[in-house]
Structure formats: structure tokens, C-alpha cells
N, CA, C, O and the ligand as a Tripos MOL2 file, in Angstrom:
@<TRIPOS>MOLECULE
protein
  253   251    64     0     0
PROTEIN
NO_CHARGES

@<TRIPOS>ATOM
      1 N         243.7770   82.8830   -3.5880 N.3       1 MET1
      2 CA        242.6820   83.8610   -3.5990 C.3       1 MET1
      3 C         241.8140   83.5990   -2.3870 C.2       1 MET1
      4 O         241.5750   82.4510   -2.0130 O.2       1 MET1
      5 N         241.3430   84.6800   -1.7760 N.am      2 ALA2
      6 CA        240.4660   84.5090   -0.5980 C.3       2 ALA2
      7 C         239.1070   84.0060   -0.9810 C.2       2 ALA2
      8 O         238.4760   84.5290   -1.8990 O.2       2 ALA2
      9 N         238.6640   83.0160   -0.2980 N.am      3 ASN3
     10 CA        237.3790   82.4680   -0.5980 C.3       3 ASN3
     11 C         236.5550   82.3110    0.6950 C.2       3 ASN3
     12 O         237.1360   82.0610    1.7510 O.2       3 ASN3
     13 N         235.2530   82.4480    0.6410 N.am      4 PRO4
     14 CA        234.4760   82.2170    1.8870 C.3       4 PRO4
     15 C         234.5580   80.7230    2.1690 C.2       4 PRO4
     16 O         234.4980   79.8770    1.2760 O.2       4 PRO4
     17 N         234.7060   80.4310    3.5390 N.am      5 LYS5
     18 CA        234.8220   79.0860    3.9820 C.3       5 LYS5
     19 C         233.5560   78.3210    3.9040 C.2       5 LYS5
     20 O         233.5460   77.1240    3.6180 O.2       5 LYS5
     21 N         232.4370   79.0420    4.1700 N.am      6 TYR6
     22 CA        231.1200   78.3560    4.2100 C.3       6 TYR6
     23 C         230.1770   79.0350    3.2200 C.2       6 TYR6
     24 O         230.2970   80.2330    2.9650 O.2       6 TYR6
     25 N         229.2660   78.2900    2.6800 N.am      7 LYS7
     26 CA        228.2120   78.8120    1.7950 C.3       7 LYS7
     27 C         227.2440   79.6230    2.6490 C.2       7 LYS7
     28 O         226.8750   79.1810    3.7370 O.2       7 LYS7
     29 N         226.8340   80.7700    2.1950 N.am      8 THR8
     30 CA        225.8240   81.5470    2.9510 C.3       8 THR8
     31 C         224.4420   80.8650    2.7800 C.2       8 THR8
     32 O         223.9800   80.6650    1.6570 O.2       8 THR8
     33 N         223.8140   80.5260    3.8800 N.am      9 SER9
     34 CA        222.5710   79.8010    3.8410 C.3       9 SER9
     35 C         221.4380   80.7230    3.3110 C.2       9 SER9
     36 O         221.5170   81.9500    3.3660 O.2       9 SER9
     37 N         220.4030   80.0610    2.8050 N.am     10 HIS10
     38 CA        219.2600   80.8610    2.3630 C.3      10 HIS10
     39 C         218.6480   81.6780    3.5480 C.2      10 HIS10
     40 O         218.1750   82.7960    3.3470 O.2      10 HIS10
     41 N         218.6640   81.1330    4.7130 N.am     11 SER11
     42 CA        218.1280   81.7970    5.8660 C.3      11 SER11
     43 C         218.9470   83.0870    6.1700 C.2      11 SER11
     44 O         218.3910   84.1470    6.4580 O.2      11 SER11
     45 N         220.2550   82.9460    6.0920 N.am     12 LYS12
     46 CA        221.0960   84.1620    6.3970 C.3      12 LYS12
     47 C         220.9500   85.1840    5.3160 C.2      12 LYS12
     48 O         220.8680   86.3760    5.6090 O.2      12 LYS12
     49 N         220.9140   84.7670    4.0800 N.am     13 THR13
     50 CA        220.6870   85.6860    2.9560 C.3      13 THR13
     51 C         219.4000   86.4550    3.0950 C.2      13 THR13
     52 O         219.3530   87.6700    2.9000 O.2      13 THR13
     53 N         218.3520   85.7260    3.4390 N.am     14 ARG14
     54 CA        217.0010   86.2890    3.5450 C.3      14 ARG14
     55 C         216.9280   87.1970    4.7700 C.2      14 ARG14
     56 O         216.2880   88.2470    4.7100 O.2      14 ARG14
     57 N         217.5600   86.8220    5.8700 N.am     15 ARG15
     58 CA        217.5650   87.7260    7.0320 C.3      15 ARG15
     59 C         218.2510   89.0460    6.7020 C.2      15 ARG15
     60 O         217.7940   90.1030    7.1370 O.2      15 ARG15
     61 N         219.3640   88.9990    5.9230 N.am     16 ARG16
     62 CA        220.0710   90.1920    5.5470 C.3      16 ARG16
     63 C         219.2440   91.0560    4.6160 C.2      16 ARG16
     64 O         219.2240   92.2790    4.7540 O.2      16 ARG16
     65 N         218.5530   90.4230    3.6580 N.am     17 ARG17
     66 CA        217.8090   91.1440    2.6690 C.3      17 ARG17
     67 C         216.4680   91.6230    3.2530 C.2      17 ARG17
     68 O         215.7870   92.4370    2.6290 O.2      17 ARG17
     69 N         216.0850   91.1310    4.4360 N.am     18 ALA18
     70 CA        214.8360   91.5950    5.0530 C.3      18 ALA18
     71 C         214.9320   93.0710    5.4350 C.2      18 ALA18
     72 O         213.9090   93.7190    5.6560 O.2      18 ALA18
     73 N         216.1630   93.6140    5.5160 N.am     19 ASN19
     74 CA        216.3840   95.0260    5.9310 C.3      19 ASN19
     75 C         216.5410   95.9070    4.6770 C.2      19 ASN19
     76 O         216.6830   97.1240    4.7950 O.2      19 ASN19
     77 N         216.5180   95.3320    3.5420 N.am     20 ILE20
     78 CA        216.6360   96.1610    2.3230 C.3      20 ILE20
     79 C         215.2240   96.4610    1.8560 C.2      20 ILE20
     80 O         214.5150   95.5570    1.4140 O.2      20 ILE20
     81 N         214.8230   97.6620    1.9430 N.am     21 HIS21
     82 CA        213.4290   98.1020    1.5480 C.3      21 HIS21
     83 C         213.4380   99.5450    1.1630 C.2      21 HIS21
     84 O         214.3950  100.2720    1.4280 O.2      21 HIS21
     85 N         212.3680   99.9580    0.5370 N.am     22 LEU22
     86 CA        212.2310  101.3530    0.0840 C.3      22 LEU22
     87 C         211.8040  102.1350    1.2960 C.2      22 LEU22
     88 O         211.1400  101.6160    2.1930 O.2      22 LEU22
     89 N         212.2010  103.4130    1.3120 N.am     23 THR23
     90 CA        211.8340  104.3340    2.3380 C.3      23 THR23
     91 C         211.0900  105.5100    1.7160 C.2      23 THR23
     92 O         211.4160  105.9190    0.6020 O.2      23 THR23
     93 N         210.1410  106.0380    2.3820 N.am     24 MET24
     94 CA        209.4290  107.2020    1.9080 C.3      24 MET24
     95 C         210.3230  108.4330    1.8450 C.2      24 MET24
     96 O         211.0870  108.6470    2.7860 O.2      24 MET24
     97 N         210.2820  109.2280    0.8370 N.am     25 PRO25
     98 CA        211.0460  110.4630    0.8540 C.3      25 PRO25
     99 C         210.5290  111.4630    1.9050 C.2      25 PRO25
    100 O         209.3120  111.5450    2.0760 O.2      25 PRO25
    101 N         211.3550  112.2130    2.6060 N.am     26 SER26
    102 CA        210.8920  113.1330    3.6340 C.3      26 SER26
    103 C         210.1960  114.2640    2.9670 C.2      26 SER26
    104 O         210.7610  114.9740    2.1350 O.2      26 SER26
    105 N         208.9240  114.4270    3.3540 N.am     27 LEU27
    106 CA        208.0850  115.4900    2.8000 C.3      27 LEU27
    107 C         207.8460  116.5900    3.9280 C.2      27 LEU27
    108 O         207.8120  116.3160    5.1270 O.2      27 LEU27
    109 N         207.6960  117.7670    3.4400 N.am     28 THR28
    110 CA        207.3220  118.8610    4.2920 C.3      28 THR28
    111 C         206.1740  119.6460    3.5840 C.2      28 THR28
    112 O         205.8210  119.3820    2.4350 O.2      28 THR28
    113 N         205.6180  120.6220    4.3420 N.am     29 THR29
    114 CA        204.5660  121.3620    3.6720 C.3      29 THR29
    115 C         205.1490  122.7750    3.3230 C.2      29 THR29
    116 O         205.9140  123.3670    4.0840 O.2      29 THR29
    117 N         204.7600  123.2380    2.1950 N.am     30 CYS30
    118 CA        205.2040  124.5300    1.6860 C.3      30 CYS30
    119 C         204.6910  125.6540    2.5860 C.2      30 CYS30
    120 O         203.4930  125.6860    2.8680 O.2      30 CYS30
    121 N         205.5310  126.5710    3.0460 N.am     31 PRO31
    122 CA        205.0230  127.6590    3.8670 C.3      31 PRO31
    123 C         204.1340  128.6600    3.1260 C.2      31 PRO31
    124 O         203.3870  129.4320    3.7280 O.2      31 PRO31
    125 N         204.2440  128.6150    1.8000 N.am     32 ASN32
    126 CA        203.4870  129.5550    0.9850 C.3      32 ASN32
    127 C         202.1160  129.0230    0.6320 C.2      32 ASN32
    128 O         201.1160  129.7100    0.8420 O.2      32 ASN32
    129 N         202.0460  127.7960    0.0930 N.am     33 CYS33
    130 CA        200.7790  127.2920   -0.3680 C.3      33 CYS33
    131 C         200.3230  126.0260    0.3800 C.2      33 CYS33
    132 O         199.2820  125.4570    0.0510 O.2      33 CYS33
    133 N         201.0890  125.5890    1.3740 N.am     34 LYS34
    134 CA        200.7140  124.4430    2.2210 C.3      34 LYS34
    135 C         200.6390  123.1040    1.4800 C.2      34 LYS34
    136 O         200.1080  122.1350    2.0210 O.2      34 LYS34
    137 N         201.1610  123.0370    0.2570 N.am     35 ALA35
    138 CA        201.1780  121.7910   -0.4730 C.3      35 ALA35
    139 C         202.3580  120.9160   -0.0050 C.2      35 ALA35
    140 O         203.3790  121.4660    0.4070 O.2      35 ALA35
    141 N         202.2560  119.6020   -0.0510 N.am     36 PRO36
    142 CA        203.3720  118.7290    0.3090 C.3      36 PRO36
    143 C         204.4700  118.8670   -0.7050 C.2      36 PRO36
    144 O         204.2100  118.8540   -1.9080 O.2      36 PRO36
    145 N         205.7260  119.0020   -0.2330 N.am     37 MET37
    146 CA        206.8450  119.1480   -1.0900 C.3      37 MET37
    147 C         208.0970  118.4740   -0.5050 C.2      37 MET37
    148 O         208.1750  118.2740    0.7080 O.2      37 MET37
    149 N         209.0470  118.1330   -1.3270 N.am     38 LEU38
    150 CA        210.2590  117.4920   -0.8640 C.3      38 LEU38
    151 C         211.1370  118.5470   -0.1880 C.2      38 LEU38
    152 O         211.1680  119.7040   -0.6050 O.2      38 LEU38
    153 N         211.8520  118.1260    0.8680 N.am     39 THR39
    154 CA        212.7410  119.0750    1.5210 C.3      39 THR39
    155 C         213.9610  119.4300    0.5830 C.2      39 THR39
    156 O         214.4620  118.5950   -0.1720 O.2      39 THR39
    157 N         214.3720  120.6540    0.6830 N.am     40 HIS40
    158 CA        215.5120  121.2430   -0.1830 C.3      40 HIS40
    159 C         215.1750  121.1910   -1.6320 C.2      40 HIS40
    160 O         216.0640  121.0440   -2.4700 O.2      40 HIS40
    161 N         213.8850  121.3100   -1.9650 N.am     41 HIS41
    162 CA        213.4510  121.3140   -3.3920 C.3      41 HIS41
    163 C         212.4880  122.4930   -3.5480 C.2      41 HIS41
    164 O         211.8590  122.9740   -2.6050 O.2      41 HIS41
    165 N         212.4240  122.9130   -4.7900 N.am     42 ILE42
    166 CA        211.4460  123.9430   -5.1980 C.3      42 ILE42
    167 C         210.0580  123.3730   -5.0390 C.2      42 ILE42
    168 O         209.8380  122.2110   -5.3810 O.2      42 ILE42
    169 N         209.1280  124.1300   -4.5440 N.am     43 CYS43
    170 CA        207.7260  123.6660   -4.3890 C.3      43 CYS43
    171 C         207.1780  123.4590   -5.7790 C.2      43 CYS43
    172 O         207.1860  124.3620   -6.6150 O.2      43 CYS43
    173 N         206.6860  122.2120   -6.0170 N.am     44 PRO44
    174 CA        206.1040  121.9310   -7.3610 C.3      44 PRO44
    175 C         204.7580  122.6170   -7.6320 C.2      44 PRO44
    176 O         204.2980  122.6970   -8.7710 O.2      44 PRO44
    177 N         204.1350  123.1150   -6.5340 N.am     45 SER45
    178 CA        202.8360  123.7080   -6.6970 C.3      45 SER45
    179 C         202.9290  125.2030   -7.0430 C.2      45 SER45
    180 O         202.2780  125.6580   -7.9840 O.2      45 SER45
    181 N         203.7540  125.9900   -6.2680 N.am     46 CYS46
    182 CA        203.8260  127.3920   -6.4520 C.3      46 CYS46
    183 C         205.1740  127.8130   -7.0060 C.2      46 CYS46
    184 O         205.3260  128.9780   -7.3720 O.2      46 CYS46
    185 N         206.1770  126.9160   -7.0900 N.am     47 GLY47
    186 CA        207.4850  127.2500   -7.7390 C.3      47 GLY47
    187 C         208.2960  128.1080   -6.9090 C.2      47 GLY47
    188 O         209.1270  128.8280   -7.4630 O.2      47 GLY47
    189 N         208.1570  128.1290   -5.5510 N.am     48 LYS48
    190 CA        208.9610  128.9560   -4.7010 C.3      48 LYS48
    191 C         209.9000  128.0980   -3.8860 C.2      48 LYS48
    192 O         209.6260  126.9300   -3.6100 O.2      48 LYS48
    193 N         211.0330  128.7100   -3.5000 N.am     49 TYR49
    194 CA        212.0040  128.0490   -2.6210 C.3      49 TYR49
    195 C         212.5570  129.1050   -1.6640 C.2      49 TYR49
    196 O         213.1260  130.0920   -2.1290 O.2      49 TYR49
    197 N         212.4180  128.9440   -0.3820 N.am     50 ARG50
    198 CA        212.8290  129.8240    0.6400 C.3      50 ARG50
    199 C         212.3660  131.2830    0.3840 C.2      50 ARG50
    200 O         213.1300  132.2380    0.5220 O.2      50 ARG50
    201 N         211.1050  131.3960    0.0120 N.am     51 GLY51
    202 CA        210.5080  132.7220   -0.1530 C.3      51 GLY51
    203 C         210.7160  133.3430   -1.4690 C.2      51 GLY51
    204 O         210.0850  134.3560   -1.7710 O.2      51 GLY51
    205 N         211.5830  132.7850   -2.2940 N.am     52 LYS52
    206 CA        211.8350  133.3630   -3.6380 C.3      52 LYS52
    207 C         211.1230  132.5980   -4.7130 C.2      52 LYS52
    208 O         211.0650  131.3690   -4.6740 O.2      52 LYS52
    209 N         210.5820  133.3060   -5.6710 N.am     53 THR53
    210 CA        209.9140  132.6160   -6.8220 C.3      53 THR53
    211 C         210.9920  132.1710   -7.7910 C.2      53 THR53
    212 O         211.6900  132.9810   -8.4000 O.2      53 THR53
    213 N         211.1060  130.8500   -7.9130 N.am     54 ILE54
    214 CA        212.1430  130.2850   -8.8250 C.3      54 ILE54
    215 C         211.4760  129.9800  -10.2280 C.2      54 ILE54
    216 O         212.0220  130.2760  -11.2910 O.2      54 ILE54
    217 N         210.2720  129.3760  -10.1320 N.am     55 LEU55
    218 CA        209.5450  129.0310  -11.3930 C.3      55 LEU55
    219 C         208.3450  129.8930  -11.5090 C.2      55 LEU55
    220 O         207.5950  130.0770  -10.5490 O.2      55 LEU55
    221 N         208.1580  130.4210  -12.6710 N.am     56 LYS56
    222 CA        206.8680  131.1640  -12.9270 C.3      56 LYS56
    223 C         205.7280  130.1930  -13.1800 C.2      56 LYS56
    224 O         205.9730  129.0720  -13.6250 O.2      56 LYS56
    225 N         204.5380  130.5730  -12.9220 N.am     57 SER57
    226 CA        203.3770  129.7020  -13.1270 C.3      57 SER57
    227 C         203.2470  129.4480  -14.6320 C.2      57 SER57
    228 O         203.2860  130.3730  -15.4440 O.2      57 SER57
    229 N         203.0940  128.1930  -14.9680 N.am     58 GLU58
    230 CA        203.0380  127.8390  -16.3910 C.3      58 GLU58
    231 C         201.6310  128.1020  -16.9730 C.2      58 GLU58
    232 O         200.6080  127.8260  -16.3450 O.2      58 GLU58
    233 N         201.6350  128.6320  -18.1660 N.am     59 GLU59
    234 CA        200.3340  128.8060  -18.8960 C.3      59 GLU59
    235 C         200.2350  127.6440  -19.8350 C.2      59 GLU59
    236 O         201.2480  127.0660  -20.2270 O.2      59 GLU59
    237 N         198.9980  127.2870  -20.2090 N.am     60 PRO60
    238 CA        198.7540  126.1690  -21.0930 C.3      60 PRO60
    239 C         199.4770  126.4040  -22.4350 C.2      60 PRO60
    240 O         199.2330  127.4180  -23.0890 O.2      60 PRO60
    241 N         200.3390  125.5030  -22.8430 N.am     61 GLN61
    242 CA        201.1370  125.6930  -24.0660 C.3      61 GLN61
    243 C         200.4060  125.0000  -25.2400 C.2      61 GLN61
    244 O         199.7500  123.9670  -25.1060 O.2      61 GLN61
    245 N         200.5790  125.6600  -26.3920 N.am     62 GLU62
    246 CA        200.0270  125.0640  -27.6500 C.3      62 GLU62
    247 C         201.1270  124.5950  -28.4920 C.2      62 GLU62
    248 O         202.0270  125.3710  -28.8140 O.2      62 GLU62
    249 N         201.1080  123.2960  -28.8930 N.am     63 ASN63
    250 CA        202.2020  122.7410  -29.6980 C.3      63 ASN63
    251 C         201.7140  122.7090  -31.1350 C.2      63 ASN63
    252 O         202.4480  122.2820  -32.0260 O.2      63 ASN63
    253 ZN        204.2300  126.1470   -2.5240 Zn       64 ZN64
@<TRIPOS>BOND
     1     1     2 1
     2     2     3 1
     3     3     4 2
     4     3     5 am
     5     5     6 1
     6     6     7 1
     7     7     8 2
     8     7     9 am
     9     9    10 1
    10    10    11 1
    11    11    12 2
    12    11    13 am
    13    13    14 1
    14    14    15 1
    15    15    16 2
    16    15    17 am
    17    17    18 1
    18    18    19 1
    19    19    20 2
    20    19    21 am
    21    21    22 1
    22    22    23 1
    23    23    24 2
    24    23    25 am
    25    25    26 1
    26    26    27 1
    27    27    28 2
    28    27    29 am
    29    29    30 1
    30    30    31 1
    31    31    32 2
    32    31    33 am
    33    33    34 1
    34    34    35 1
    35    35    36 2
    36    35    37 am
    37    37    38 1
    38    38    39 1
    39    39    40 2
    40    39    41 am
    41    41    42 1
    42    42    43 1
    43    43    44 2
    44    43    45 am
    45    45    46 1
    46    46    47 1
    47    47    48 2
    48    47    49 am
    49    49    50 1
    50    50    51 1
    51    51    52 2
    52    51    53 am
    53    53    54 1
    54    54    55 1
    55    55    56 2
    56    55    57 am
    57    57    58 1
    58    58    59 1
    59    59    60 2
    60    59    61 am
    61    61    62 1
    62    62    63 1
    63    63    64 2
    64    63    65 am
    65    65    66 1
    66    66    67 1
    67    67    68 2
    68    67    69 am
    69    69    70 1
    70    70    71 1
    71    71    72 2
    72    71    73 am
    73    73    74 1
    74    74    75 1
    75    75    76 2
    76    75    77 am
    77    77    78 1
    78    78    79 1
    79    79    80 2
    80    79    81 am
    81    81    82 1
    82    82    83 1
    83    83    84 2
    84    83    85 am
    85    85    86 1
    86    86    87 1
    87    87    88 2
    88    87    89 am
    89    89    90 1
    90    90    91 1
    91    91    92 2
    92    91    93 am
    93    93    94 1
    94    94    95 1
    95    95    96 2
    96    95    97 am
    97    97    98 1
    98    98    99 1
    99    99   100 2
   100    99   101 am
   101   101   102 1
   102   102   103 1
   103   103   104 2
   104   103   105 am
   105   105   106 1
   106   106   107 1
   107   107   108 2
   108   107   109 am
   109   109   110 1
   110   110   111 1
   111   111   112 2
   112   111   113 am
   113   113   114 1
   114   114   115 1
   115   115   116 2
   116   115   117 am
   117   117   118 1
   118   118   119 1
   119   119   120 2
   120   119   121 am
   121   121   122 1
   122   122   123 1
   123   123   124 2
   124   123   125 am
   125   125   126 1
   126   126   127 1
   127   127   128 2
   128   127   129 am
   129   129   130 1
   130   130   131 1
   131   131   132 2
   132   131   133 am
   133   133   134 1
   134   134   135 1
   135   135   136 2
   136   135   137 am
   137   137   138 1
   138   138   139 1
   139   139   140 2
   140   139   141 am
   141   141   142 1
   142   142   143 1
   143   143   144 2
   144   143   145 am
   145   145   146 1
   146   146   147 1
   147   147   148 2
   148   147   149 am
   149   149   150 1
   150   150   151 1
   151   151   152 2
   152   151   153 am
   153   153   154 1
   154   154   155 1
   155   155   156 2
   156   155   157 am
   157   157   158 1
   158   158   159 1
   159   159   160 2
   160   159   161 am
   161   161   162 1
   162   162   163 1
   163   163   164 2
   164   163   165 am
   165   165   166 1
   166   166   167 1
   167   167   168 2
   168   167   169 am
   169   169   170 1
   170   170   171 1
   171   171   172 2
   172   171   173 am
   173   173   174 1
   174   174   175 1
   175   175   176 2
   176   175   177 am
   177   177   178 1
   178   178   179 1
   179   179   180 2
   180   179   181 am
   181   181   182 1
   182   182   183 1
   183   183   184 2
   184   183   185 am
   185   185   186 1
   186   186   187 1
   187   187   188 2
   188   187   189 am
   189   189   190 1
   190   190   191 1
   191   191   192 2
   192   191   193 am
   193   193   194 1
   194   194   195 1
   195   195   196 2
   196   195   197 am
   197   197   198 1
   198   198   199 1
   199   199   200 2
   200   199   201 am
   201   201   202 1
   202   202   203 1
   203   203   204 2
   204   203   205 am
   205   205   206 1
   206   206   207 1
   207   207   208 2
   208   207   209 am
   209   209   210 1
   210   210   211 1
   211   211   212 2
   212   211   213 am
   213   213   214 1
   214   214   215 1
   215   215   216 2
   216   215   217 am
   217   217   218 1
   218   218   219 1
   219   219   220 2
   220   219   221 am
   221   221   222 1
   222   222   223 1
   223   223   224 2
   224   223   225 am
   225   225   226 1
   226   226   227 1
   227   227   228 2
   228   227   229 am
   229   229   230 1
   230   230   231 1
   231   231   232 2
   232   231   233 am
   233   233   234 1
   234   234   235 1
   235   235   236 2
   236   235   237 am
   237   237   238 1
   238   238   239 1
   239   239   240 2
   240   239   241 am
   241   241   242 1
   242   242   243 1
   243   243   244 2
   244   243   245 am
   245   245   246 1
   246   246   247 1
   247   247   248 2
   248   247   249 am
   249   249   250 1
   250   250   251 1
   251   251   252 2
@<TRIPOS>SUBSTRUCTURE
     1 MET1         2 RESIDUE 1 A MET
     2 ALA2         6 RESIDUE 1 A ALA
     3 ASN3        10 RESIDUE 1 A ASN
     4 PRO4        14 RESIDUE 1 A PRO
     5 LYS5        18 RESIDUE 1 A LYS
     6 TYR6        22 RESIDUE 1 A TYR
     7 LYS7        26 RESIDUE 1 A LYS
     8 THR8        30 RESIDUE 1 A THR
     9 SER9        34 RESIDUE 1 A SER
    10 HIS10       38 RESIDUE 1 A HIS
    11 SER11       42 RESIDUE 1 A SER
    12 LYS12       46 RESIDUE 1 A LYS
    13 THR13       50 RESIDUE 1 A THR
    14 ARG14       54 RESIDUE 1 A ARG
    15 ARG15       58 RESIDUE 1 A ARG
    16 ARG16       62 RESIDUE 1 A ARG
    17 ARG17       66 RESIDUE 1 A ARG
    18 ALA18       70 RESIDUE 1 A ALA
    19 ASN19       74 RESIDUE 1 A ASN
    20 ILE20       78 RESIDUE 1 A ILE
    21 HIS21       82 RESIDUE 1 A HIS
    22 LEU22       86 RESIDUE 1 A LEU
    23 THR23       90 RESIDUE 1 A THR
    24 MET24       94 RESIDUE 1 A MET
    25 PRO25       98 RESIDUE 1 A PRO
    26 SER26      102 RESIDUE 1 A SER
    27 LEU27      106 RESIDUE 1 A LEU
    28 THR28      110 RESIDUE 1 A THR
    29 THR29      114 RESIDUE 1 A THR
    30 CYS30      118 RESIDUE 1 A CYS
    31 PRO31      122 RESIDUE 1 A PRO
    32 ASN32      126 RESIDUE 1 A ASN
    33 CYS33      130 RESIDUE 1 A CYS
    34 LYS34      134 RESIDUE 1 A LYS
    35 ALA35      138 RESIDUE 1 A ALA
    36 PRO36      142 RESIDUE 1 A PRO
    37 MET37      146 RESIDUE 1 A MET
    38 LEU38      150 RESIDUE 1 A LEU
    39 THR39      154 RESIDUE 1 A THR
    40 HIS40      158 RESIDUE 1 A HIS
    41 HIS41      162 RESIDUE 1 A HIS
    42 ILE42      166 RESIDUE 1 A ILE
    43 CYS43      170 RESIDUE 1 A CYS
    44 PRO44      174 RESIDUE 1 A PRO
    45 SER45      178 RESIDUE 1 A SER
    46 CYS46      182 RESIDUE 1 A CYS
    47 GLY47      186 RESIDUE 1 A GLY
    48 LYS48      190 RESIDUE 1 A LYS
    49 TYR49      194 RESIDUE 1 A TYR
    50 ARG50      198 RESIDUE 1 A ARG
    51 GLY51      202 RESIDUE 1 A GLY
    52 LYS52      206 RESIDUE 1 A LYS
    53 THR53      210 RESIDUE 1 A THR
    54 ILE54      214 RESIDUE 1 A ILE
    55 LEU55      218 RESIDUE 1 A LEU
    56 LYS56      222 RESIDUE 1 A LYS
    57 SER57      226 RESIDUE 1 A SER
    58 GLU58      230 RESIDUE 1 A GLU
    59 GLU59      234 RESIDUE 1 A GLU
    60 PRO60      238 RESIDUE 1 A PRO
    61 GLN61      242 RESIDUE 1 A GLN
    62 GLU62      246 RESIDUE 1 A GLU
    63 ASN63      250 RESIDUE 1 A ASN
    64 ZN64       253 GROUP 0 **** ****
């Protein structure tokens, strides 16, 4: 069975993992209401995507 010849040092492990980090999602502004929104997603503020209303504005619901 193939085995690594040398043990990976802590330094090498940590250098490799230094590049693993979270990245910010790409945000854009809605052309309708100027609110920040994710690209290729429905605007969470006005519920529109590419000029079309996908979600209607929610009214307060009573449970
Ligand atoms: Zn919007």
C-alpha cells in the first residue's frame, strides 16, 4: 500500500491551512430598491429578480 515517506511537519500543515479561509459572498445592489443582494438571487427587500416580481410583499401574519 502506498504510504507517505515523510511525516508532514506542523509548519507545512499550517502553511497549507493558512490559505483556507472564509470568503465574503459577492454582493450587488438591487436596481429596483438599491438594497444589497446576492448575485443571481431574488432581492430579499423587494422580491424582484431581473425586473419581474417573484415574491409578493408579505403582510404581518397572525398565528
Ligand atoms: Zn430590491
